[in-house]
N, C-alpha and C positions, 0 to 999 in steps of 0.2 A: 711303333711301340707305344702303347697308352701309359698314362701318367700313373695308374695304379697297377700294382703286382697283384694277380689273382688270388695268392695265398694271404694278403694283408688287406683284404678290403674290408672297411669298416662297417659295412652293412651286407646283408645277403640279399638275395633275389625276391623276398617276400615285400620289398619296397614297392614292387609293381602290383601287388595284390589289391583288390577292392577290400575295404574297410571290414566287410561282413565275412569274407573268406579268411583274413588275417586273424580276425578274433575267433572264428570256428576252428581253425587249425591249432592256435596255441592255447585256447581254453582248457583249463584244468591240467596242462602240462608244464611240468618243473622246466624252468631255465637254470642252467647250472652258474655259480658265481662268475666264472671267468668269462661268461658271455652276455652278462647282463647290458652290459655297455651297449654291444653290439645289437643287443635285443631292443633297447630303449630308442636306440638311433632309426633302425629299420621300421619300428613301430611309429615313430614321429613322422618319417618320410613318407611312409604308406597312408597315415592319417591325413597328411598334407595333401598328396596326390589324389587321393580316393575320390572327393566330389568331382573329380574330372570326369570320372567313369560314366556318369549320368549323360554327360554331352554325347559320348560316344553311343550310349545305348539308344538315344533318341535317334540318331543319325542310321544306326542298325536297324531299328524298327521301320524307318522311313524308306532306306535303300534296300537292304538285304534280306529281313526276316521273312517275308514272304516270298521270296524267289526260290525255285526248286534247282536243285544240283543238276547241270547238264550232265555229268557223269558220275558213276560212283566211283570213289577213290582206289587208288594202287597203295598197298601196304607192303612196307619192307619190314620184316619180322626177324627176329633172332635175339639171342642173347646179347647183353652188352659186350663189346669187343670182339664182335663177331664179323665184323667189315660192314656194318650197316651203313656207316657214315660215308665212306668210298662210294659204296653202290648208290646211295642217296644223292651224292653229288655228281655221279655220272649221269643218273636219269633226269636230275634236274637241269642239265643242258638243255633238255626238250622244253622248248618254250611254252607248249601248250599244258604244262603241267605248273601247276601252283603248289606253294608250300608255306610253312611256318618260318620265319624268318629268325635270326638271334636276337634282334632287337624285339620281335613279338615274345620270344621266351620270357623277357622280362618285363615289358610294358604291353601286355595283351588288351588293357583298356585305353590304350593311347595311341591306337592304329588310325582311327578314322577321325581324330581330332589331336592335333598336338604333336603329331609323328615328327615333323621336320625338325622342331627344336629340339624334342628330347633325344631324338635319333642322334644328331651332331654331338650332343652333348655325352651320350653313351660312346661313341665311336672314339670321342676324344679321351675318354678316361680307359676303356677297357684295352687289354693286352691285345696284340695281333696273332699270337699262336696260343693253342690250347695247350696248358704247361704239361700235360701228361702224355703226349704224342706227337707234337710239333704240327698238328693239323691247323691249318689257315682259320683264324676268327676275324669275323668282320659282320658289321650289324645287318647286312642284307643277305647274307649266305644262309643257305638251308639249314635248319634246326630241328631237333625232334621237339615235338609238342608238348610233351609231358611237363616241362616246367612253365609253359603258357597255362597248361590246364590247372597246375597247382596254385597259380595266381587268379584262377577264375572261380575255383570250386574248392572245398575242402576235401573231396574225395577223391584223392590221387595218391599213387604209390609214392611219389616224390616228396611226400611229406617227410619221409625217413631222413632226408638229407638234412633237415633242420631240427628232427626229434628221432634221432637215430636209436634210442632205447626202446622204439616202437616199431622197429623194421619189420619185425615179422608179423605183427598184426596189420600194418599196412600192406604187406604182402598179401595176407589172406584175403582182407577186405578190397583191397583196390588195384591188385595186380591180378590175381586169379578169379576175383568176383566171386569167392566162395561164401563169404559172411556179408556180402552187401545187401542192403534192403531195398524194396522195390523203389521207395521212394528216392534213396542215393543214386539208384541205376537211373532213375528218370532224368535226375539232374545231369549226371553224366551224359545221356544222350542229347539232352537240350543244349549244353554248354559245348559239347564236342562239335556238333553240328553248327553251332555260331562261330566256333573257332575256324573250322572249316570255310564257312562263307566270307569270313573276313580275311582269311589268307588268301583265298582266291580273288577277293577284290583288290587286296595288296599286290598282288605279284602278276594279277592280270592273267592268270590261267584258267582253263576251263575243266580241268581234272586235278583233284588234290592229290598229292605225292606224299605219302607218309613214311617216316623213318622213327619209329619210336619203340624201342625194345619192350617196355610195358605192355604194348598191343599184342605180343606174342601169347600173353594168358588170356586174351579177351576175345578170341576168334568167333566163338559161339555168337556173342552180343554183336560183333561188328557186321557178322554175315546178316544177322537179324535187321540192323539198321541199315545195310547196304547191300543187298541180296545177289548184286552183280559184281561186287568189288574184286580186284584182282589182288592176289596174294604172292610175295616172294619172300620165302624162309630161307635164312642162311645158316649155315652150320659150318663151325670153324674148329680147328683142332683144340680139343679140351684143354690140353697143357698149356697151350698159349693162351686161351681164354681165361683160364685161372689167374696165371701170372699177371695178365693183362688188367684184367676186372680188379685184383687185389690194388695194383698198383694205381688204377684210375680212381677207384672209390675211395682210397686212403687219401690219395692227394685232392681230389675234387671235394670232398666232404669238409675239408679244413676251415674254407673260408664260410662256409654254409652252415655248419652245425651249431646250435644252441645249447647242445648237451655234449658231455663228455662220453665217447665210445672207445674201448680199447681195440687195437688192431686184431685183437685175438678174437673179440666178437664179431668184429666185421667179417674176418675170415670165416668164421663158423655160419653167419648169414649168407655168406656168397654160396658156400658149399651147399646148404639145405634149400635156398631160394632157387640155384640153379634146377636143382633137381625137381623142385615143385612146378617151376615153369616148363620144363622139358616134357614133363609126363602130362602137364594141363594141355600143352601143344598138341601133343601125340593123341590125346584123348578127343580133341574138340576139333582137329582138322578135317574129321569127317563131315563136318558140316559145310564145307566150303564145297560148290558144285563144281563137278569134274570139268577140268579146262581151264580153272581160275586160279589153280595153285603150282606154283613151280618151287621145288626144293633145290637148293645150290650149295655146293661147296665153295666156300669163301677162296680156297686156295685155287679152285678151278676159275673163278671169274677173275682172280687176281692175275692168273697166268695168262688170259686171253679176255681181257675186258670187253673190246670190242665186239668178239664173236659171240661171247656170251649174252651181252648185251642185246644184241641183234636176235639172237635165240629166244631171249626171254620175251621179247616183244611180240614175236612171231608165235611163240607157244601160248601167251595170255592173250593174243588177239588185242594188244596195245596199239594204238593208231600212232603215227607220226615218226617213226624211226627216220624214214628217208628223209625227211625235211630236217631232223635233228643230228644227222650222221656227222656232218662236218664239224659241228660245236661239241658232239661227243669226243670225237676223233682229237680236237684240240685240247681238250682238257686232259683226256687220258694220255696224250704225248707230253703234256706237260708235267705230269707226275713220275715221269719215269725216273727222275734223279731224286725223289722224295726218299728221305732217311728214316726207315722204320726203327722203331725200339726193337733191340735183339733179346732174346731172352733164353737163358740157360737154366735149364730144369735141374735143381738139386734133387735130392734124394728125397727130401721131405715131401716137395711139389709132386714128384711123381708117385709116392705113395698116397697122397691124400686124394689127388685125381683117380688113382686106380682105385680106390677104396670107396670114393664117392660116387664117382661118375663113370663107372665101368660100362653102364648101359648105353652111354652115348659112344664111347671107345668102340664098342662091339657094333653097334648099328650103323655107325658111320665109318667103320674100318680104319679107324685112326691107330696110330703107333708113335714111338718115339723116333 
């Protein structure tokens, strides 16, 4: 148990941003009165740590910048709360994979210099379970990379956690890449490649394993960057996804936000952005070469994690399953007693999902 409760953090994750990124994200954006103290403290810590980023940059240029990737990544896609974390944890048991860690999500500039010191302090302070679903939290566990990217450049969807009044704008530009400029896209490519190389160096993997829901809207660009990348797309019962996402977003945003946002507005955004993301993926999956995409119902994966994992390895020609089998079996076996949140769908939830996400219910044959 860490010293700090997640919902009472005096700072937010922007403490780990470089100063240029922090200024670009917050420039011209209003900070609501209730969060000015958090903003000032976050800004001060960020300013204090930011000069250390240059130490990593020099090491990166010397050791990694010119090194080619051995393999194109494996991407786990799907809307938030579609089971991507569990699948990510299962596949990360394979030691040939490298991944972004929880520590790296907050301090991506303190990986190749100062990591032991800062990681020890972060471990001491952070809670040991994710407050929304009881999933284990630890500094070295696999984590989605969007928070790390949001501390490395201003062009990420997760800016909305800090500035939720602009969630739709961030979705159109940096989740779907519809309104992104060529210059911004170039920065995204460069920064994401840098993150991958540092992640592989840190975890000693040879192939990057990505679990990042925002990448679901970036398939066309990811295939352009990594022509032989493998994609695992997860779909889950939309009724469950809606309830779980609403709970997850409502709770997670509390210690991060610098602006007020109503639960009603957050709910509206969830409903509309799910639809945008769903249709963007359906439109762009044709760019994935044949044999490099597998679409999976999470309910099927959960019912037979070992069998489905082996099937995915074989179908996508991913190496290493035989060597990783025992570690995967150990992890999957250890999760059999895990207590999941149980959701009861009230009439309003049923109506909202059926009115807004009927396309997903029909395509994937989901019902109550």
